[in-house]
N, C-alpha and C positions, 0 to 999 in steps of 0.2 A: 378706392371704390366704395360707395356707400351701400350697405346692406341692412335690412331690418332685423338684424340678429339680436338686438337688445335695445331697451329703452334708455340706456345710459347715454346714448349719443343724441337724444332728443332733449333740448333745453326748453322746458315748458314752465318756467316760473310764472307766477300770477301777480301781475302788477297793473296799475292803471296806465293808459296810453293817452297823453294829452294830444289835442289837435283834432277838431271836428273834420277838417278837410281830409286828413288821412283816412279817417274811418269811413267817410262817404265813398271813397274810391276803393276801399278794401272790401266793402259789403259783399260783393261777389254773389255766388250762387248758394243755394240752400240744400242741395243734394236730394231733392225730392223728385223721383221719376215722374214724368208728366204723361198724361194720356194724349196720344196723337189723334187729332181731329181730322175730318175730311179736308179741312182747309190747309193742312200742313203742306208747305212748298215741296216740290219734287227735289230729289237728292241725286247728286252725281257720285258721291262717295270717292272723290278724287283726293288722294293723300296730299297733305301739306308738303311743300318743297322747301327744305331748310335753306335759309339765306342769312347772311350777316346783317344784323339790325342793331341799332342803338337801343339801350334800355328805354322802356316806356317812361314818360314823364311822370305818370301816376302809377301807383301800385307797387312801388319798390322802396318803401321805407326800410331802414335797418331792422325795425321790428314793429309789430302792431299787435293789438289785442282784440279778440272776438270771443264773446261768451265766457269771459273770465280766463281765457287761455292766451298766453303770449306766444307769438310765432316770430322767428328770426329769418329774414330773407337771406338765402345763401349768397355768398359773395361770388361764387363761380359754379356754373352748372356742369362743367366738365368732370367726367368720372362718376356722375350720379347714376346709380342703378339701385332700384328698390322694388320690392314686392309688397302687394297689399290689395285692398278692396277698391274697385272702381264703381262709381255710380254715374248717373247721367242727368242732364237737365235740358228741357226742350221748349215747347211752344209757349209756356207761361212766362219765359224770360226773353223770347225772341224780340229783338229791337231795343231791349233795355241796355243801359250802360254797364260795361264790365269794369273791373278794378283798374284796368289799363287806360280807361277812357274810351275805348272802342265800343261800338254797339255790338251786342251779342247777336250772332247769326247762327241759328240752329242748323243751317245747311252747310256751314263751313266746318272744316276739320280742325276744331279748336278744343281747348280743355282749360280747367281751372285747377290750380295747385296752391297749397298754402305757403310754400317756401322757395320754390324755384324762381329765379329772376324772370321778369316779364319783359320781352317774350323769350321763351325757350322752346326748342323743338324736341319732341320726345317720340321715341319708338315704343309703342305699347303692344304687348302680347297678351291675349286672353289665354291664361294657363290651362283652361279647361278644353277649349276647342281649337286652339292653335292659331286663331285669326290674329292678324296684325294690322296696325295702322300707324301713320305718322301724323301727329297732331301738333298744333302750335299753341302753347300755353300763353293765354292773354288775360286770365282772370284769376281771382283769389277764391279759394274754397277747396274742397268741401269742408264745412265746419261742423258736420255731424261726427260723433265719435267713431273712430275706427274706419274712416274713409280716407283713402290716399289721394284719389284724383276724381274729378268730375269731368266727363267728356260730353261733347256736344251730341245732339241727336244723330247727326251724320256719323260721328265717331262711334256712337253706340250701335248704330245699324251695321257698320262695317265690322265691328268687333263681336257682334252677336250679344250685346248687353241690353238692347232695347226692351226685350220681352221679360227676361228675369229681373231686370232693374239693377242688379249688381253682378260682379264677377271678380274672381281672383286674377290679378294681372301682374306683369312685370313691366316696369318703366325704365327706359334707358335714354338719357339725354344725348342728343346728337350735336356734334360740333360742326357748324357749317363751314368752318375754315379747314377742317380736316376730314373729308369724306372717307379717307382710307381707314379711319378709326371706327367707322360704322359697321354694324353687323351686316352680313350679306343680304339678309332679308330687307333691311332698310334701303340698301342700294337698289335692290330690285323694285321696291315700291316707288322710289323716286323716278327710276327709269320708266316705269309704267305710267306714272302720273304725267311725265313729259312726253309720252307717246313713243318712247324709244324701245328697241328690242333688247332683251336681256336673256342670258343663258341661265340665270339663277332662278330656281323654282321658288315661287313665293305667291302670296295672296295678291291678286290684282283686282282692278276695279270691275272687271267683267266676270270674275269667278271667285266666289268666296270659298276658300278651301278650309274644311274643318279637319282637325287632327283627331285620330282615334288612338286609344291607348291599349297596346297589347297587354297580355297577362303579365309580362315581365317588366312592364313600365308603369309605375304607380302614378296616379294623378297627384297633384300637389296637395299637401295636407295643410289645414288651418289650425292655428293655436291662438290662445289668449295668454300673453305673457303678463303676469300680474306684478312681478317684482324681480329684481336682481340684487343679490347680496354678496359682500366680500366674505361673509361667514356662512359656512354650510349649516351651522346650528340655527342661524336666523332664518334661513330658507326652510328648514324642516319645521321650525316653530310655526311659521305662517302656514305652511302646508297643513299641519295638524289642525290649526284653527279654521282654515277654510273647509276642510273635510267635514267638519261638524255642521256646516251651514249650507254649503253648495255641493250638490251631487254632480261630480264630473271626474274624468280621468286626469291625473296629475303627473307631472314629471319634473325632476330637478336635474339640470344639465350644466356642466361647467363651460366657461368660455374665457379665453385669455385676451385681455385688453391692456395694452401698454405695460406688458410684463407683469400683470396682476390677474389673478383668477377670480372670476365672479360666478355665482351660482344662480341660474335663471329658473324661476318657478313658473311653470306653464300649465294651462288647462287645455286638454285635447289629446289626440286630434279630434276636431269637431266636425259634424256632418256638413255644416253649411255656414254661410255668413249670418243667416237668420239665427242659427243656434248660438253663434257668438254674441249676437245682439241681445238675445234673451238673458244672457249671463251678466250683462252690464248692470242691471238694476240691483240684483242681490249682492254683487261685488261692491257697488256704490254704497249700499247700506252698511257694509263692513268696513268702509273707509278707504276702499280701493277705487279711486275715482278716474283713473286714466290707464286702464290696461291696454296693451299694445297687441294688435293683430299681427301675427307672424305667419308667413307662408313658406313652408319648406317642401 
């Protein structure tokens, strides 16, 4: 099961990618929230229903490069679970071609992801308000730093992301061949989308349920992980250097990977996604070009 616990699991080598055809179909979305105009089509907010599909002809190269960063398409979506920042794209892209070759429909429950196979069905949970949605990943993106997924306008409306523009989310890939492996909330959403009755309490199309956090349940925290070292001394050295230039809370925490201990240097907890974004430039100036947003 994949988790955003450290950036050691992300292969982001920087090399060129030959082939104009591949790049044309990888272009995808740009992660810029759009202003909804009065001409925006009406929305049903009906969740996508997972079904077995062949991989798209386009958008599934073994790897590709955008903005100097190389992305590797996952060979298998099963077991994928990750937390991070979601954004959305809307009217400005409506009708344009996605990386899979399909036209983008802002009214459909779809999404863009950098590494999941196209198509993949995902169960997305807004960690702040508890809203959920099932989306069909058919596009590549977002290619802005520290964004995990771009959802369609319909997806943004259902998840409550359309107004703030971003949100902390958890993504879980759904296996259409094994519905018993789905979380109960996903099963309920599919039943509701198919017009069936279900005994599971969940967000439906007719009622968007928002979660409240009692005093004994903390909201998810956001961190910027700047590095992970096999040596505690190296982690402390970078910590001292950063403290001289970037004002923030820091922590060093150990993690075991393949029977080896690594020490993660993080900034946070941070107040918001915007607070994390503001730290990107000063970190970049210090030579830290690809910090990882972590949601705990």
